[in-house]
N, C-alpha and C positions, 0 to 999 in steps of 0.2 A: 509296454503296451504297443501291439502291432496297429497298423493304419486302420484296419477294419474295426478293431475294438475301439479305437479312438473315435472314429466317426460315429459308431453307435453310442458311445458315451455322450458325445456332443448332442446328438439327436435327442437322447433321453433327457438331458438337462433342458434343452429347448422346449420339449413337450411339457416338462414339469413347471418350467417358468410360464408358459402360456396358460396352462391349467391354473396356476396361481393367479394370473392376471384375470381370468374369467371370474374367479371368486371374489376378487377385490374390486372389480370395476362393474360387474353386472353385464359386461359386453362379452360375448363368447369369443374367446381367442383359441380355445382348443375344445374339441368335442370328441373325447375318447371312446365314447359308447353311443351307438345309434340302435334303437329298437324299431324293427320293421314288423308289420303285420301283413304278410303277403297275401292272405286270404281271410275273408270275414266270417266264413262259416266254420262249424266245428263238427267233428264226427262223434262227440259225446253230447249227452243231454244232462249235465250235472245239476244236482238239486241246488247248489249255491251259486250258479251262474246262469246268465240269460243269453250268452252269445248264441246258443243254438236256436233260440227263438227267432233269430233273424236269417236263418239259412235260406229262406226263400228269396231274400233280397241280397243276392250275392255281389260282393265287391272284391276286387283283387288287383294288386299291383301287377305292372307288366315290365317287360324288359326296358322300354323306353323310360319308364319311371326310375328304375335302378340306375340306368346310365346317366340320367339327368342329375343324380346325386353325386356322382363320382368326383366332379371338381370341388364340391364343398367338402366331401369327405377327405380329399387330399389336402385342401387348404387348412383344415382344422385337425389334421393328424388323427383321424378316427382309426382306432386300433381294433375295435371289436364291433360286430354287428350281431344283435340278438334277434332271431327270428322267432316271433311270438304270434299270437292269434286271438281267436279261432285256432285251427289247425294249420300251420304253415305248409305242411307237406301236401295239403290238398290243392295248392297251386301248381298246375302242370309245368310251370316254368321255374319251380323251386330251385332245381339244381343249376339251371342256367344262371339264375341270380347268384348263386354260390360261386359258380365259375368265374363270373365277372368280378365279384368282390375279392375272391381269393387272388386273382391276377394283380390286384392292388395291395397284396400282402395284409389283408384284413382278416382277422380271425372271426370264426362264425360260431355262435352258440345256438342250439335249437331247443325251444321249449316245446314239448309235445305230449299228447295224450298217450302216445306209445302204440296206438292201434295199428299203425301202418309201417312200424319201424322194421318188421321182418321182411316185407317185400322191398323195402328201400335200403337194406342193410349195406350192401356193397357201395352204393352211391353215398351213403351217409359216412361211411368210413373214409372215402375218398375226399369228400368236399367239407365236412363239418368237423370242427375241432373238439366239441363236447356236446352232450345231450342232457338236458334236465327234463325228467318225466314227472307227471303227477301221479301220486300214490294216495289213495284214500283208505286203505284197509287191506286185509287179506282178501282171498277170492271173492267170497260172497259179498261182503261188505263193500269192497271196491266196485264191484259190478252193480251194486244197489245204488251206490251214490252217483256213479257215472251213467246209470240207467242204460247200460249196454251189457247184454248177456255175453259172458266170455271175455270181458274186457281185461281182466287180471291175466288170464292165460295168454292172450295176445301180447299184452305188455311183456310178460315173462319170456315168451318165445322171441319177441323182437330183440330183447337184450342178449338172449342166447345166440341169436344170429350174428349180432355185432361182435360179440365176444369170440365167436368161432373164426371171424376174420381177423380181429385184432383184439387179444385178451387184455390189453392194457388201455383200451379206449375208455375215456372218462365218461361214465354215465351216472348222474346224481339224481336224487329224488327230492320232491317237495311235497308237503302234505298240509292241507288246510285242516286244523283241529276245530271241530265244531260239534253241535249237539248230537249228530248222528254217528260220530266215531270216536268221541273222547274217551269212552269207557274201554275202547279197544286200542288205546295209545301204545301199550307194550306190544300188542300184536302187530301193529303197523311196523314197529322197529324190526320185529322178526321177519315180517313179510319183505321189508327192504333187504334184509340179509338173504332171504330165500330167492329173490330175483337178482341178486348179485349186483346191487348197487355199490357205488364207491362211498356213498354217504347219503344221508337224509336230513332235510331241514323241515322246520315246522313254523306255521304262522296262523293267527286267528283269521276267522272269516270276515271279509268286508261285506257289511250290510247297509252301510250308510251312504255310499257314494253312488254316482250314476256311471260308474265304469261297468265294463262287462255287458254291454249293450242294454243297459236299463234306461228307458226313456225318462223315468223319474225315480227318485229314491224309493226303496221298498216301503210299503206300509208297515206298521208295527206288527200285525198279525203274520206278515210274510217274514219279517226279521226274526220273529220268535220260532219260526221253523228251523232256523240255523243257529242262532246264538244260544248258548247255554242258558237254561232256566236259572233263576235267582237261587232256587233251592239246590242246584247242582254245583254251585261254586265250591263248596266244602268237599265234595266228592272228587272234583278234578284236582284239588289241591293234594289230596291223599294219594291219587293216582301218580301225580308227578313226584311226590316224595318217594314213592316206592320206585318209580323209574330211576331216579337219581342214584339210588342204592343198587338197584338190580342191573343197570347198565353202566356202571361206573367206568368200566374198561372202554365202553363205546364213546363216552365222553372224553376220556383221556386220549384216545387215539382218533378223535374227531370223526368217527363214523356218524355220530349225531353232531351236526354242524354247529349247533348253538351250545352255549354253556348252560348249566342249570339256571344260572341267574337270568339268562336271556329268555329261557323257556318260561320262567316265572312271569315274564311280561304278558304272556298269553292269557294267564289267569288274571293278571292285573287289568288286561284289556276288557275281558268280560265283565269283571267287577265294576270297572268304570262305566260300562253300559248301564248298570243299575245305580250309579252315583255313589259307590263306596269309596272311590279314589279317582284321582285324575287319570286320563288315559296316559299310558306309558310314554315317557320322553323318548323322542327319536331324533338323531342327529343325521340330517339329510341334506345333500347338496345336488340331488338329481336334476333340477332345472339348470344348473350351471355346468354339468358334465355329461349330459345325455339329452336326448330327445326322442319322442315316440312319433312314428309315422304310421297312421292307420291304413287299412286296405283301400280306402277311397282317397288317399292322399292327405287326409287331415293331419296336421302336425300339433302336437301338444308338448308341454314342458315335461310332462310325466303322465302316467295312466290316468291320474285322477283329476287334474286341473283342466280348465277350459282350454279350448283350441285357440291358436293364434295364427293360423295360415293353412294353406294347402299347396302341396307341390305341384298339383295339376295346373295351378295358375301363377305361382311364384316360385322362384328358386328357394331351396332350403337355406342358402346363405342369407338371402334377403329376409326370410321369415325369422330366423333364430336371432338376428340382430335388428329386427324392426323396432321402431319406437315403442310399440305396445309390448314387445317381448322384453325389451330392456326394462321398461317401466314395471312390468310384472315382477321380474326378478328383484328389482330395487325395492319394491314395495312389499315383497312377500316376507311376512313375519310368521315363521313356522310355529313360534310359541303361542300364536293367537289365531292363526288361520283355522277355520273349523275343519277344512279338508285335511290339512296336515295333522291336526291334532288327533283325528280319528283314523289316520292312515295305517294300513296293515303291512305295507310293502314299501321299503325305503332303501335308498342308496346313499352311502357316504364315502365318496372316493377322494382320498387325499392326493395332492398333486404328484407325489412320488410313487405312488402305487400302481404297479403294472396291471393291465386288464386282459 
């Protein structure tokens, strides 16, 4: 083993040890993933999300905010920053943020609606390591759910632009399976192939939390617009059974990211909504391995739990290891916590897994 490889191995072991300590002590010793929301507004008006309703009340991070994070990111060996939103690309300093973070050897993932990928393609290839786009259906259905005419074509053209610069650039998709698109589930897989994604993943719709700019949880009539009707549970089960057979090769080669067993949890989630079974079990350690920083500086342990600080008034270091933050992690019982039980998006990062 040469000197460089030896140093890298020691660093990797050190990072794994610190991540293990975080899980055991509830005090953050390593923070491999940080999720930033550079911009509060969104350029879509999705039926299952309320972020766009706050577009008139713009909040965004600035270069001073990003530079203020650097000492903490270095101290806790942050390896990846996920740019989320809103639409992160709407922040005019987005690529400056990327430049600062990349100078510290931090990888960058972008979550995007895909509407402005085309005009930013060259910069994205230069500064971003991978892109995850939202896909809700084929052309007409995607546009309808996004409430943006031509959204599907803009997404497709954006991916084509990136691929023309770097054919091997990683672009994956994620799709919320809900009442408006579950019957078109097979078509969504075909659409993912049509726009040349590397893979596609699926999750159920969150209707029970105050995430995504909801001032309060949705009333039942609003939830019913998105969750499957009780009478549709049998129908989605048949659709998934057909998908498992029809797209067997796509499961085998992981074009569909989840296994058939994991996709079954989407059905179980909606069945749990009507009391037929418990909500699917999720093993998650997000509050111990990541943190979320919103466009106004608010810091949360994950997308769905209450805030415990703000980088505009305190350092990220002091926030994530404050008494309240440590107590939150120490007292969090994910098997009983209502937010965790109904969560649709979770992270389970083992100490030895690279990010």
